[in-house]
N, C-alpha and C positions, 0 to 999 in steps of 0.2 A: 392543597395539593401535597401529598410528600414525594420527594426527590430521593432516588437511589443516594448512597454517600459513596464518593470515589473509591473509596478502598472496600466496595464490595464486588470492585474488580479483580481482586487478591486472593483469587480462589484457592483453598489447605489443598495439601495432598505432595505431591510430586514438583511442584513449582517453586523455585527460586523466586522469590521476588526483593528486587532492589529498588534504590534511587541512587540515580545518575545524575550529577549533575553538569549541563555542558553548555554552552553557547547563550549562557545569562537563564539559566531556566533549567528546572529538576524532571529529570525523567522515568517514570517508573519503565521496569526490564524484569524479563522473566526468562529464566532458563532452566536448563535439570539437569540436577546432576553436576559432580565434580570432571573437570576436563584436566589434559595433562599440560604441561606449561608453554608446552611447542604447537599446542592446539589449533589449527585454522580457524578464524573470526567471519561467522555467518552472521549478519544481521537483518531480522527479517523484518521488512515495515508492509502495515496493511492499510488496506482502501478505505472508503468514502463509508461513514458513518460505522466502524468499525471498530476492533480496537486488536489488541494482541489476542486472545482467543485465537482467532483466525488460521491461527499458527501452531495448535496443536500438537495435531499431529507430526510437525515436523519436527518440533521440538526432542519431541521425544525420539524420531528416526535418527535425526541426525546427530543427538549428544548418545544414540548407542554406537556409532559409525566414528567414534572419536574426534568430532568437530564440534568447536564450541556456538551453538546458534540462542544468539541472542532476539527475543522479540521486543519489538518496543509500542509500548503507547503515544504516539507523534504529537508531538505540541497540540495539545486542546482535546483530548483523548485520553479516557479512562482516567488515571489516576495520575499521569503527569501534569504537569501544571497548563493552565490554561490562559495565558496572555491576551491583551484585547486585540493584539495586532504582532505580525510577524511571521505570515503565512501566504510570504510570493515566495516564491522560487530560490532565491538566493538565502536567504536565512534557513529555507529548510534543508537546502542541501547542508547548512553550517549546524544546521542543527545533529545532525548524523555524522560528518565525519570529526563534529567534534565529540560525539560522545565514542563513535572510534577511538580517538586520541585517549579519551577519559580512559578507556577499558583497557591502556597502553599495550593497543597494538598500531602496528602502524601502516596497514592497510586492512580490507577486509573484501569478503564476498557480498555484496548486497542485492537482497533477494525483495523486490517488491510486487503488490499487485494494485491494479487501476493506481491512483493516487501514488500509492506508496514507487509505484515504477517510479512518478516524474520527480520523485526525490532523487531515486536511481541514475536517471539520464542524466537531470540537472549536477548530481555529483561528485559522476566522472567526468563533467565537460570541464566544471567550475572546479573541482579538486580531484583530477585526474592521477597522483601517486595514491590518495588513501581511496580506491577501486581494483581491485584486483582483478575483479570477473565479475558479472551483473547474471539473474535470473529475474525474468520477467514476467507476468503474467498477467495478459490482455492488459497489458499495460503500453500502448505506444508510445516511440517517441512524440515529446511537442510539438516538434512542425510536421510529423506522419498527422497526427491529430487534428492541425488547424490547415492544413492543406484539404487533408479527407473534407471535414466540414466545409470546407469552400468549393469541392470539386465533386462530391460525390453526393449523390442528394437522400442516397439508404443511410450513410453513417449521419449526415446533418438530420436527417428524421428521426435518428436513434439517441441521437444525443444530444443535440440540441433543444428539445423543449424541455430538458431536465434542466441545465444552465440558465434557460430564460428565468425561468421559474423560481428559481435560487437568488434571483439577482434585487428580489426586494425586500426592503428590511420586515424585521420579526416576523412577517406572517408563515415562511418558510420553517422557522422555529417552532412557532407554533403545531403545523402540519404534522413534524415528525416527531413532538414528545406527547401531541395528544393520546388519548385512548390506549395508554400506557408504552408509545412508542410503536402504535401499531403500523403506521407508516415504514418505518423499516421491515417488517417482515413483508408488506406486500411488496418493494423494494425489491427485495432476495428472491420472491415467488418470482416476479417478472422478470428474473433472470438466470436464476439456476434452472439445470435440466432436471425432470419431472420425479426423475430416478432417485437423489437426493431428499428429494422433498416430501418424499413418501417414507424416509427413516426416522428414528426417533434423534438421531443425531441432529440431522434441519430442526428439528424443532426446541433441541435442549440450547443451540446456539442462536434460533432465532430468539428464545427469552432473554439469553444475555445479553445480546444485542439490542433489544428493547430494554432491557434495563439500564445499557453501560450509554446509550444517545441521548438517557432523560438524566445524565451525572448534571448539575447547574452548571451551562455552560460549553459542555459537550455541542449541543444540536450546532450552538454560534458559532461555534469552533469551528468545526465539520464546513460547514458553507462557506465560511470563510476561503474555501481554500478553491471553493466553487466559484465564488466571487471573485478572486484575485485571478484565476485562471483565465475568467471570461472579459474581463475590463479591464484588465490589461491588455487586451488585443486591442484595443481602441486609445492608446496611450504609450507614451517615449517610454516607461519602464518596460513593458510588455515589448515592443523594437527591440531594448536592449537588450532584456532575455533571449530575445529568439534567438541576436547575435550573437549570444554568451554559449548557447547551447548549439550555434551551427556548425559543431565540429565531429570529425570523423574518429571512431576511438579501435584502437588493434588488440583490447583487454579481449578474453571470452565470453561470448554475450549469447543467451538463450532464451528465447521468447516461446512461451507454452501460452497457448487456448486451448478454449473448449470449443466444438464445434456444432453449439446450440446457445451460443453465448449471442444475445442479440443486442447488445451493447457496442463491442467493438469488436468490428466487423475483419474476417482475413485481410482484406485491399487495404486494411489501414493499416494491419503489422508489416505486412509487404513492403510497405516502405520503408521501416526501418532499417536496412540495410544501408540504404545510401550513409545512416550516419555508423551501421557496425559491418564493415562488408564480410566479417568473419562470420557475422551470427547464423544461430542454427534454428529451426522453426520446428514444433513440435505441436501437432492438433492432439486434441482428444477427442475421444469418440464419446458421444450421448453422455454428455457433462457443458452445460454452462460457463457462465461468470466465473463462476469462485471454484477454481480447478482444484485448487492448492488443498481443497474442503470436500471434494465431489469426487475427486481421482489423487486422495494425498500420498499414496503411493510413488504415484507416477514421479509427482512433484517434487518429491524427496529423495526418488533416485536420481531426477538430475540436477538438484542442488547440489548433491553428494561430487557427480560427474563434474561439473563444472567446481566444484571449491574443490578439490582432492585436485582436480590436471591442472590448474592454472595457477 
C-alpha cells in the first residue's frame, strides 16, 4: 500500500509553510501573506482526523483584516512530528503555548474546533497569561462534556460509541486508513450539514482529509487523543487534569455551533458558562459540526470580533 508523504499537505499557492520547534517537537504551520509587527496573533487548532487545511477560509479572511493567523498541524497530524506519546491535555497545552512563544508573542487568541477546543480550554486554565481570548467551534469545556455524557442520554449516545470503538489497539487505525481513508469521509458526512456535502468544496476537502489521515502515524496519533480523553477518566491523571481545568476565566470567549450538529449538543455547550461567565453563544442555521468550513464568513467575522476587541 502506498502512503502519502507528510509533505503532501504543503500545498502550493498563497500558503506560507513553516517549521517551528516548540515543546520538544517540530510543528508545521501555515499562514497567508505578510503581517504588521504589531498584528495580533490568532492560532487556529483543528479537530479529529483533520489538519491545517480546515482553516483555509479563515487564514485568508483574517490576513486581509490585519491579523496574523497561523494554522497548526497539531502534534501527530499532517506534517508535524508524530511522537509516540504526549497526547494528554497538559502536553497539548504546552505545545501551543510553546508555539506562541516561539512565534515571539506574549499571548494570542486561541481558536479551536472539536479536539482543538480541548487544547484551548486546557491552555486557558494551565497557562492563563498566554491566552488573550478564545473562539470555540463545537468544542465544549472538558468538564461540560464529561457531565453531559454522564447525565444526558442523548449526548451520551452521540459521543460514547465513537470513544469506546477507538479504545482497542490497531483495528481503529486500520478502519480509518483502509479504502483510501473512506472512513474519514463517512465521518464527515455523518456530522456535516447537507448543503455543504453537495458542494465541490466538500469533495475537495474530503479528498484532502482522506489523504492526510493515511500519512504514516497520523491515524494512530489522532486516535491517541481520543484514547487519552476516554481512559484518563478512570485514572488519577484524569482526575488531576479535571481539577486543573476546573477554573473560571474572565477572558472573552465565544462558542459557535451549527444547529444541525448531531455530535455535540446545544445543552452540552450551554454548560460552558460555568467556566466562562462572559461567554457568548452563536448558533448558525443549516450547518453541522464543521461550522468554520460550512459557514466560513460567520466564523471569520466572530474570530475578528473577539481578537480585535480583546
